[in-house]
C-alpha positions as CSV (number, residue, x, y, z in Angstrom):
1,M,0.1,0.0,0.0
2,N,1.3,3.5,-1.0
3,H,1.5,6.1,1.7
4,I,3.0,8.9,-0.3
5,R,2.9,9.4,-4.1
6,L,4.5,12.2,-6.0
7,E,3.3,12.5,-9.6
8,N,5.0,14.4,-12.2
9,I,6.7,16.8,-9.6
10,S,8.8,19.6,-11.0
11,K,10.2,22.6,-9.2
12,I,11.7,25.6,-11.0
13,Y,13.0,28.4,-8.7
14,N,12.2,32.2,-8.9
15,A,10.4,32.1,-12.2
16,T,6.9,32.9,-13.3
17,N,4.7,30.4,-14.8
18,A,5.5,31.2,-18.3
19,Q,9.3,31.3,-17.4
20,A,9.1,28.0,-15.6
21,Q,7.3,26.3,-18.6
22,S,10.2,27.5,-21.0
23,A,12.6,25.8,-18.6
24,L,10.5,22.7,-18.4
25,S,10.4,22.5,-22.2
26,L,14.2,22.5,-22.4
27,L,14.3,19.9,-19.7
28,A,11.8,17.8,-21.6
29,E,14.1,18.0,-24.6
30,G,16.9,16.4,-22.5
31,M,18.8,19.6,-21.5
32,N,20.3,19.0,-18.1
33,S,19.7,21.4,-15.1
34,I,23.2,23.2,-15.4
35,A,22.5,24.0,-19.0
36,V,19.0,25.2,-18.2
37,K,20.4,27.5,-15.6
38,E,22.9,28.8,-18.0
39,Q,20.4,29.4,-20.9
40,T,17.5,30.7,-18.9
41,G,18.8,31.9,-15.4
42,Y,16.4,29.8,-13.5
43,S,17.5,27.0,-11.1
44,V,16.0,23.4,-11.4
45,G,15.1,22.0,-8.1
46,L,13.4,18.9,-9.5
47,Y,12.1,17.7,-12.8
48,D,9.2,15.3,-13.5
49,I,9.5,13.2,-10.4
50,N,7.4,10.3,-10.0
51,L,7.9,8.2,-6.9
52,A,5.7,6.1,-4.7
53,I,6.7,5.5,-1.0
54,K,5.1,2.5,0.8
55,A,3.4,2.5,4.1
56,G,5.8,1.8,6.9
57,E,8.7,1.8,4.6
58,L,12.1,3.5,5.4
59,H,12.9,5.1,2.1
60,C,16.2,6.8,1.4
61,I,16.6,9.7,-0.8
62,M,20.1,10.2,-1.9
63,G,22.3,12.1,-4.4
64,L,25.2,14.6,-4.4
65,S,24.8,18.2,-3.1
66,G,22.3,20.1,-5.4
67,S,20.7,16.9,-6.7
68,G,17.2,17.8,-5.2
69,K,17.1,15.8,-2.1
70,S,16.2,18.4,0.3
71,T,13.8,20.2,-2.2
72,L,12.0,16.8,-2.6
73,I,11.7,16.2,1.1
74,R,10.1,19.6,1.6
75,H,7.5,19.0,-0.9
76,I,6.0,16.3,1.4
77,N,5.0,18.8,4.2
78,R,4.6,21.6,1.7
79,L,7.5,23.8,3.1
80,I,8.0,24.1,-0.7
81,D,5.2,23.9,-3.3
82,P,5.9,22.4,-6.8
83,T,5.7,24.4,-10.1
84,S,3.6,21.5,-11.4
85,G,2.5,18.0,-10.4
86,K,0.5,16.4,-7.6
87,I,1.4,14.9,-4.2
88,W,-1.0,12.3,-3.0
89,V,-0.9,11.2,0.9
90,D,-3.3,8.5,2.1
91,T,-4.4,10.3,5.4
92,A,-6.1,7.1,6.6
93,I,-2.8,5.2,7.4
94,N,-1.6,5.0,10.8
95,A,1.9,4.2,12.0
96,Q,1.1,1.2,14.1
97,T,-1.7,-0.4,12.2
98,N,-1.3,1.1,8.7
99,I,-5.0,2.2,9.2
100,I,-6.6,4.7,11.6
101,E,-9.6,2.8,12.7
102,D,-9.3,-0.2,15.1
103,D,-12.4,-2.0,13.8
104,P,-11.5,-4.3,10.9
105,I,-14.5,-3.6,8.9
106,V,-14.3,0.0,9.3
107,A,-10.5,-0.3,8.6
108,R,-11.2,-2.0,5.3
109,A,-13.6,0.5,4.3
110,S,-11.4,3.3,5.0
111,Q,-8.6,1.6,3.1
112,S,-10.7,1.8,-0.1
113,T,-12.3,5.2,0.4
114,P,-10.7,7.4,-2.2
115,S,-11.6,10.5,0.0
116,T,-8.6,9.4,2.5
117,I,-6.1,9.9,-0.3
118,I,-5.7,13.5,-0.9
119,N,-3.6,15.8,-3.1
120,I,-2.1,17.9,-0.4
121,L,-1.4,20.6,-2.8
122,E,-5.2,21.4,-2.7
123,L,-5.4,21.9,0.9
124,D,-6.1,25.5,2.3
125,D,-4.3,27.0,5.1
126,K,-6.5,25.2,7.8
127,G,-6.4,22.0,5.9
128,L,-2.6,22.3,5.6
129,Q,-2.2,23.0,9.3
130,Q,-4.2,20.0,10.2
131,Y,-2.3,17.9,7.8
132,R,1.0,18.8,9.3
133,Q,-0.1,18.4,12.9
134,Q,-1.8,15.0,12.3
135,N,0.2,13.4,9.4
136,V,3.9,14.5,9.3
137,S,6.9,15.3,11.5
138,M,10.4,16.4,10.6
139,V,13.9,15.9,11.9
140,F,16.3,18.5,10.6
141,Q,20.1,18.2,10.1
142,H,21.0,21.0,12.5
143,F,18.7,19.9,15.3
144,G,16.1,22.8,15.1
145,L,15.7,23.0,18.9
146,T,14.4,26.1,20.5
147,P,17.2,27.2,22.8
148,H,15.2,29.1,25.4
149,M,13.1,26.0,26.0
150,T,14.3,23.0,28.2
151,V,14.7,19.6,26.6
152,L,11.3,18.5,27.9
153,Q,9.6,21.6,26.5
154,N,11.2,21.1,23.2
155,V,10.0,17.4,22.9
156,A,6.5,18.4,24.1
157,Y,6.2,21.3,21.7
158,G,4.2,19.7,19.1
159,L,1.6,18.4,21.7
160,R,1.4,22.1,23.2
161,V,0.5,23.2,19.7
162,R,-2.4,20.6,19.9
163,K,-3.6,22.1,23.0
164,M,-2.8,19.0,25.2
165,S,-2.7,19.4,29.0
166,I,0.8,20.1,30.4
167,K,0.8,17.0,32.5
168,E,-0.3,14.7,29.5
169,R,2.4,16.3,27.0
170,H,5.0,16.0,29.6
171,D,4.2,12.5,30.3
172,I,4.4,11.6,26.6
173,A,7.7,13.7,26.2
174,R,9.4,11.9,29.2
175,H,8.3,8.6,27.5
176,W,10.1,9.5,24.3
177,L,13.0,11.0,25.9
178,N,13.5,7.7,27.6
179,E,13.1,5.7,24.3
180,V,15.9,7.7,22.9
181,G,18.2,7.1,25.7
182,L,18.0,10.8,27.4
183,P,16.0,9.9,30.7
184,N,17.6,12.3,32.9
185,L,18.0,15.5,30.7
186,E,14.6,16.9,30.7
187,N,15.6,20.1,32.7
188,S,18.7,20.8,30.5
189,Y,18.8,23.2,27.8
190,P,19.9,22.4,24.1
191,D,23.3,24.3,24.3
192,E,24.2,22.0,27.4
193,L,24.1,18.9,25.2
194,S,26.4,17.4,22.6
195,G,25.5,17.3,19.0
196,G,24.3,13.6,19.3
197,M,22.1,14.4,22.3
198,Q,20.5,17.3,20.7
199,Q,19.5,15.2,17.6
200,R,18.2,12.4,19.9
201,V,16.0,15.3,21.4
202,G,15.1,16.3,17.9
203,L,14.1,12.7,17.0
204,A,12.0,12.4,20.3
205,R,10.1,15.4,19.5
206,A,9.2,14.1,16.1
207,L,8.1,10.9,17.6
208,A,6.2,12.4,20.5
209,T,3.4,13.6,18.1
210,D,2.9,10.1,16.9
211,N,2.4,11.1,13.2
212,P,2.6,8.2,10.9
213,I,5.1,10.0,8.4
214,L,8.6,11.0,9.7
215,L,10.9,13.2,7.3
216,M,14.5,13.1,8.1
217,D,16.6,15.7,6.2
218,E,20.4,14.6,6.7
219,A,19.5,14.0,10.3
220,F,22.7,12.5,11.3
221,S,25.3,14.1,8.8
222,A,26.5,16.7,11.3
223,L,27.6,14.0,13.8
224,D,30.8,12.2,14.2
225,P,31.0,8.6,12.7
226,L,30.5,6.8,16.1
227,I,27.5,8.7,17.2
228,R,26.1,8.6,13.8
229,A,26.4,4.8,13.8
230,Q,24.6,4.6,17.2
231,L,21.7,6.8,15.9
232,Q,21.4,4.7,12.9
233,D,21.1,1.6,15.0
234,Q,18.6,3.2,17.2
235,L,16.6,4.4,14.4
236,L,16.3,0.9,13.0
237,E,15.4,-0.3,16.4
238,L,12.5,2.2,16.8
239,Q,11.3,1.6,13.3
240,A,11.1,-2.1,13.8
241,R,8.5,-1.3,16.6
242,L,6.8,1.9,15.5
243,N,6.5,0.9,11.7
244,K,6.4,4.5,10.6
245,T,6.7,5.7,6.9
246,I,10.2,7.3,7.0
247,V,11.7,9.5,4.2
248,F,15.2,9.7,5.1
249,I,17.7,12.1,3.1
250,T,21.2,11.2,2.9
251,H,24.4,11.9,0.7
252,D,26.3,8.7,2.1
253,I,25.6,5.6,0.4
254,D,26.8,3.4,3.3
255,E,24.1,5.1,5.4
256,A,21.4,4.7,2.9
257,V,22.3,0.8,2.4
258,K,22.3,0.4,6.2
259,V,19.0,1.9,7.0
260,G,17.0,2.1,3.7
261,Q,14.7,-0.6,2.6
262,R,14.5,1.1,-0.9
263,I,16.7,3.9,-2.1
264,S,15.9,6.5,-4.7
265,I,18.9,8.3,-6.4
266,L,18.6,11.7,-7.7
267,N,20.9,13.5,-10.2
268,G,20.3,17.3,-11.3
269,G,16.7,17.1,-10.1
270,R,15.9,14.0,-11.8
271,L,15.0,10.6,-10.4
272,V,17.5,8.4,-11.7
273,Q,16.5,4.9,-10.3
274,T,14.7,3.6,-7.3
275,G,15.2,0.0,-5.8
276,T,16.6,-2.1,-3.1
277,P,20.3,-1.8,-2.3
278,S,20.8,-5.3,-4.0
279,E,18.7,-4.1,-7.1
280,L,21.0,-0.8,-7.3
281,R,24.1,-2.6,-6.9
282,N,23.3,-5.5,-9.3
283,N,21.3,-3.6,-12.0
284,P,22.3,-0.1,-12.0
285,V,20.4,1.8,-14.9
286,D,23.5,4.0,-15.5
287,D,27.1,5.0,-14.6
288,Y,26.1,7.5,-12.1
289,V,24.1,4.7,-9.9
290,A,27.0,2.3,-10.5
291,Q,29.7,4.7,-9.4
292,F,27.3,5.4,-6.2
293,M,27.2,1.8,-5.2
294,Q,30.9,1.2,-6.0
295,S,31.7,3.9,-3.5
296,R,30.7,2.0,-0.7
297,K,33.3,1.5,2.0
């Protein structure tokens, strides 16, 4: 079952619709993003991305700097809107059961109800706010913690926005701090923690809202190798129990192979290939993918 589906997604930066269409026409003719930038002056973020991410899947998006990885992930929570295309999300899917309702009869009905699969680009401001609060959380590369809040307050922040009582949200925050291995630091402030600890707080904050989609944008890349490996292991252990749909951005093929069930490789804003690590290793579609897979340590 697909949880997220990107359909013909393209993003041209700083261009009017007519200007963007001119750039897209050049891309359709086979011109690469660098040449389009040189000829038109407009930057290509993504071009004609078609990608389905399965429910409960840990899906890695990887590529070199400027390939479109961060642009892509920010489309899923609409921090960036595309120039063209559609983004479908099944809002009936729940992280634990893959379906919101507990009753199996209702669940089957919900699973097949088209109205639960929405094009998030059609949401108004209220609908987008609700979608973000109930469906998607994000972990950033540079932690994104609020410095004047304690660790506990940072983790509980998403629940505070939902108007949950202080006791309830703090109880939930303490649970997730314990899950990520920080049970005794709730009264500390972010600047008192190491980078690895700060990222664990960021992960706990994302998990506390219990949203079924977790977006992780280069979440471990700022950490030293030992801490990075530990957090990769912890993420896999948590995912085995939580069954979330995780979109994990990385430029490190070793990290992608370790954590990803499937990997999508971008190059110049285009999706080159999607597959399991073994599929990419054994059947690369071009030299770009082959070089990535051969660069493994």
